[in-house]
C-alpha positions as CSV (number, residue, x, y, z in Angstrom):
1,M,0.0,0.0,0.0
2,K,2.8,2.4,0.9
3,N,4.5,1.9,-2.5
4,K,1.2,2.3,-4.4
5,R,0.7,5.7,-2.8
6,F,4.3,6.8,-3.6
7,I,3.9,5.6,-7.2
8,G,0.6,7.6,-7.3
9,I,2.4,10.7,-6.1
10,L,5.1,10.2,-8.8
11,L,2.5,9.7,-11.5
12,T,0.6,12.8,-10.4
13,I,3.8,14.8,-10.6
14,A,4.6,13.5,-14.0
15,V,1.1,14.3,-15.3
16,L,1.3,17.8,-13.8
17,L,4.7,18.4,-15.4
18,C,3.4,17.2,-18.8
19,I,0.9,20.1,-18.9
20,P,3.5,22.9,-19.5
21,L,5.5,20.5,-21.6
22,I,2.6,20.0,-24.0
23,A,1.6,23.7,-23.8
24,M,5.1,24.6,-25.0
25,Q,4.5,22.7,-28.2
26,F,1.4,24.8,-29.1
27,T,2.2,28.3,-27.8
28,S,5.1,30.6,-27.4
29,E,3.6,32.0,-24.2
30,V,4.8,29.0,-22.1
31,V,8.5,28.9,-22.0
32,W,10.0,26.6,-19.4
33,T,13.6,25.6,-19.2
34,L,15.0,22.4,-17.8
35,S,15.7,24.1,-14.5
36,D,12.0,25.1,-14.3
37,F,10.9,21.5,-14.7
38,I,13.5,20.4,-12.1
39,I,12.4,23.0,-9.5
40,A,8.7,22.3,-10.1
41,G,9.3,18.6,-9.7
42,I,11.2,19.1,-6.5
43,L,8.5,21.4,-5.1
44,L,5.7,18.9,-6.1
45,L,7.6,15.9,-4.8
46,G,8.4,17.6,-1.5
47,T,4.8,18.6,-1.1
48,G,3.6,15.1,-1.9
49,I,6.0,13.6,0.6
50,V,5.0,16.0,3.4
51,I,1.3,15.3,2.8
52,E,2.0,11.6,2.8
53,V,3.9,11.8,6.1
54,V,1.1,14.0,7.6
55,A,-1.6,11.5,6.4
56,R,0.3,8.6,8.0
57,N,1.3,10.1,11.3
58,I,-1.4,12.6,12.4
59,R,-4.4,10.7,13.9
60,S,-6.7,13.7,14.4
61,K,-8.7,14.3,11.3
62,K,-9.0,18.0,12.0
63,A,-5.3,18.4,12.6
64,R,-4.5,16.4,9.5
65,I,-6.7,18.6,7.3
66,V,-5.3,21.8,8.7
67,M,-1.7,20.6,8.2
68,I,-2.4,19.5,4.6
69,I,-4.1,22.8,3.8
70,G,-1.2,24.6,5.3
71,T,1.3,22.6,3.2
72,L,-0.7,23.3,0.0
73,M,-0.8,27.0,0.9
74,V,3.0,27.1,1.3
75,L,3.4,25.3,-2.1
76,F,1.1,27.8,-3.8
77,L,2.8,30.8,-2.2
78,V,6.3,29.6,-3.2
79,W,5.1,28.7,-6.7
80,A,3.5,32.2,-7.1
81,E,6.6,33.9,-5.8
82,M,8.8,32.0,-8.2
83,A,6.4,32.7,-11.1
84,V,5.6,36.3,-10.7
85,G,7.4,37.6,-7.6
86,I,4.4,38.7,-5.5
87,F,6.6,39.4,-2.5
88,G,9.7,40.6,-4.3
89,S,12.1,38.1,-2.7
90,P,15.4,37.0,-4.3
91,I,13.9,33.7,-5.4
92,A,11.5,35.5,-7.8
93,G,14.4,36.0,-10.2
94,S,14.2,39.8,-10.3
């Protein structure tokens, strides 16, 4: 069961990373480099692993939901910062 969930996480990441890869074939508005794919993969894999650890180790349903939502919020904020620089930090590339 543990391996099936990890394989599910990896497959989900692969599918999500295929979206910009396919979009790059049809439009010039999506321009990702290899480093963009690597960083996105690391962010998604890290988030998937954290959520898996939370789901396995936190028994309280309410606490589990709060921690998973918090993890997803951190992912979205980091992703948005790296994409458009909403906070103006050095990781925004500007």
